[in-house]
C-alpha positions in Angstrom: 41.0 8.7 7.3 37.3 9.6 6.9 38.1 11.2 3.5 39.8 8.0 2.5 36.8 5.8 3.3 34.4 8.3 1.6 36.6 8.2 -1.6 36.6 4.4 -1.4 32.8 4.3 -1.1 32.4 6.4 -4.2 34.8 4.2 -6.2 33.0 1.1 -5.1 29.7 2.6 -6.3 31.2 3.1 -9.7 31.0 6.9 -9.5 33.6 9.1 -11.2 35.2 11.3 -8.6 37.1 14.7 -8.6 34.6 15.8 -11.3 32.9 19.2 -11.4 29.5 19.6 -13.0 29.5 22.0 -15.9 26.4 20.8 -17.6 23.1 22.4 -18.2 19.9 20.7 -16.9 16.8 20.7 -19.1 13.8 18.3 -19.0 12.6 17.0 -22.3 10.1 14.2 -22.0 9.9 11.6 -24.8 6.9 12.1 -27.0 6.7 8.7 -28.7 8.5 5.4 -29.4 9.5 4.7 -25.9 9.4 1.7 -23.5 10.5 2.5 -19.9 10.3 -0.1 -17.1 10.8 0.8 -13.5 10.9 -1.1 -10.2 10.2 0.3 -6.7 11.8 -1.2 -3.5 11.1 -0.7 0.1 13.7 0.4 2.6 14.3 -3.2 3.5 15.1 -4.0 -0.2 11.8 -5.8 -1.0 10.3 -5.3 -4.5 7.0 -3.5 -4.0 5.9 -2.8 -7.6 7.1 -2.8 -11.2 5.8 -0.6 -14.0 6.0 -0.4 -17.8 5.3 2.7 -19.8 5.3 2.4 -23.6 4.1 4.2 -26.6 4.2 3.6 -30.4 2.3 5.9 -32.7 -1.2 6.6 -31.3 -1.2 3.8 -28.8 0.0 4.1 -25.2 0.3 1.1 -22.9 0.8 0.9 -19.1 1.5 -2.2 -17.0 1.4 -2.2 -13.2 2.7 -5.3 -11.3 2.5 -5.8 -7.5 4.2 -9.2 -6.9 2.0 -11.6 -5.1 -1.0 -9.2 -5.3 -2.2 -8.1 -8.7 -1.0 -7.2 -12.2 -3.0 -5.0 -14.6 -2.6 -3.7 -18.1 -4.1 -0.7 -19.8 -4.1 0.5 -23.4 -5.2 3.8 -24.8 -5.7 4.3 -28.6 -5.7 8.0 -29.2 -6.7 7.7 -32.8 -9.8 5.8 -32.0 -10.3 7.4 -28.5 -10.9 4.0 -26.9 -9.5 2.4 -23.8 -8.7 -1.3 -23.1 -7.9 -3.1 -19.9 -6.8 -6.5 -18.8 -5.6 -8.5 -15.8 -3.3 -11.4 -15.3 -4.2 -14.6 -13.4 -1.9 -16.2 -10.8 -0.5 -18.4 -13.5 0.3 -15.4 -15.7 -2.5 -15.9 -18.1 -3.9 -12.7 -19.6 -7.6 -11.9 -19.4 -9.6 -8.9 -20.7 -11.8 -7.0 -18.3 -12.7 -4.1 -20.7 -12.5 -3.7 -24.4 -13.2 -0.8 -26.9 -14.4 1.4 -24.1 -14.9 5.1 -24.9 -15.8 5.8 -21.2 -12.5 4.3 -19.9 -10.6 6.4 -22.4 -12.3 9.6 -21.4 -11.8 8.9 -17.7 -8.2 7.5 -17.6 -6.3 8.3 -20.7 -3.3 10.6 -20.1 -3.5 13.9 -22.1 -1.7 13.7 -25.4 1.1 16.2 -24.5 4.6 15.8 -23.0 3.7 18.6 -20.5 1.2 16.3 -18.9 3.7 13.4 -18.5 3.2 10.6 -20.9 5.6 8.8 -18.6 5.5 8.1 -14.9 5.8 11.2 -12.7 8.8 9.7 -10.9 10.8 9.9 -14.1 10.2 13.7 -14.3 10.1 14.5 -10.5 13.6 16.1 -10.6 12.9 18.5 -13.4 9.1 19.0 -13.5 7.7 22.5 -12.9 4.0 23.0 -12.9 4.2 26.8 -13.2 2.3 26.7 -16.5 0.0 23.8 -15.6 -1.3 23.8 -12.0 -3.0 20.4 -12.7 0.4 18.8 -12.6 2.0 17.5 -9.4 4.8 19.9 -8.3 8.3 19.0 -9.1 10.8 18.3 -6.4 14.2 19.9 -7.3 14.1 22.3 -10.3 10.7 23.8 -9.3 12.0 24.5 -5.8 15.1 26.1 -7.3 12.9 28.5 -9.2 10.6 29.2 -6.3 13.6 30.0 -4.1 14.9 32.4 -6.8 18.1 30.4 -7.1 20.1 29.7 -10.3 20.2 26.2 -11.8 24.0 26.3 -11.3 23.3 25.5 -7.6 23.1 21.9 -8.7 26.9 21.8 -8.8 27.0 21.8 -5.0 25.3 18.4 -5.0 27.1 16.8 -7.9 28.9 13.5 -7.1 30.1 12.4 -10.5 28.7 10.0 -13.0 27.4 6.4 -12.9 25.9 4.2 -15.7 22.3 3.1 -15.5 20.8 1.1 -18.4 23.7 2.0 -20.6 23.4 5.8 -19.9 26.1 7.7 -18.1 24.1 9.6 -15.6 24.7 12.7 -13.6 24.5 11.9 -9.9 23.1 14.6 -7.5 23.0 13.7 -3.8 20.8 15.8 -1.5 20.7 13.3 1.4 21.6 14.8 4.7 21.1 18.4 3.4 17.4 18.8 4.1 18.0 22.5 5.0 18.6 23.1 1.3 14.9 22.6 0.7 15.4 20.2 -2.2 14.4 17.0 -0.5 16.6 14.2 0.8 17.2 11.9 -2.1 20.1 10.9 -4.4 19.2 11.2 -8.1 20.6 9.7 -11.3 19.8 11.9 -14.3 20.0 11.2 -18.0 21.9 14.3 -19.3 20.2 14.1 -22.7 16.7 14.7 -21.5 16.7 15.3 -17.7 14.8 12.1 -16.9 15.4 10.4 -13.6 16.8 6.8 -14.0 17.3 6.1 -10.4 16.4 7.6 -7.0 17.4 6.6 -3.5 15.9 8.2 -0.4 17.5 8.6 3.0 15.7 5.6 4.5 17.1 3.3 1.8 13.9 3.0 -0.2 14.5 3.4 -3.9 13.1 3.1 -7.4 15.0 2.7 -10.6 14.7 2.2 -14.4 15.3 -1.4 -15.5 14.6 -1.1 -19.2 15.1 2.2 -21.1 14.2 2.3 -24.8 13.8 5.6 -26.6 13.6 4.2 -30.1 10.9 1.5 -29.4 9.0 0.6 -32.6 7.7 -3.0 -32.3 5.4 -4.0 -29.5 6.6 -6.8 -27.2 4.2 -9.2 -25.5 4.7 -7.8 -22.0 3.9 -4.2 -23.0 1.0 -4.9 -25.3 -0.4 -8.5 -25.0 -3.5 -7.4 -27.1 -1.3 -7.6 -30.2 -0.3 -11.2 -29.5 -3.6 -12.8 -28.5 -5.8 -14.3 -31.2 -9.2 -12.5 -31.1 
């Protein structure tokens, strides 16, 4: 009976079942032309924050939105080595707080390399390994697999099937309730094409997930880069 209810739960979640994982995991961060939006929720299901990470050419933009609190926008022009910053009023009106600032660029611009995470660390938490760059935050799963001298094929023990997130059929690996394995206690939804995390749910029910996922992003939208749409 317990097996029946477990199977029913998987089917209700949209997961494919009776599947074995025979894939190969590899992290390959997008280098350009991406727009990725994420949302973070508390264990009670309340939206805590939303983020946008976007890049076209030499320009990288970042939006951080904490509902009911504050919303900020940052832009870094790597060709000009200048940083820009803005905030949003309670009515949603955009206002600049910093413009053409070399100091802001030198202090806050992410390094122009996929190894230093153009995109939010949460997107690469599963596959990131800082063995070659100790300035990076350690990864959570693949780095530990290496440190424990285990083979990547161990992931098959935690594979639960596939589920579609933002149009991508993701691998689902569930480590919840298996803390002794040393890989944390989360369930992960992974894009097989690049190893990015599109969703993560922790044991306490808190979660974050990707809500917009564009890897061929070539024209700025107003939300990601309002600077392009305001008459100066």
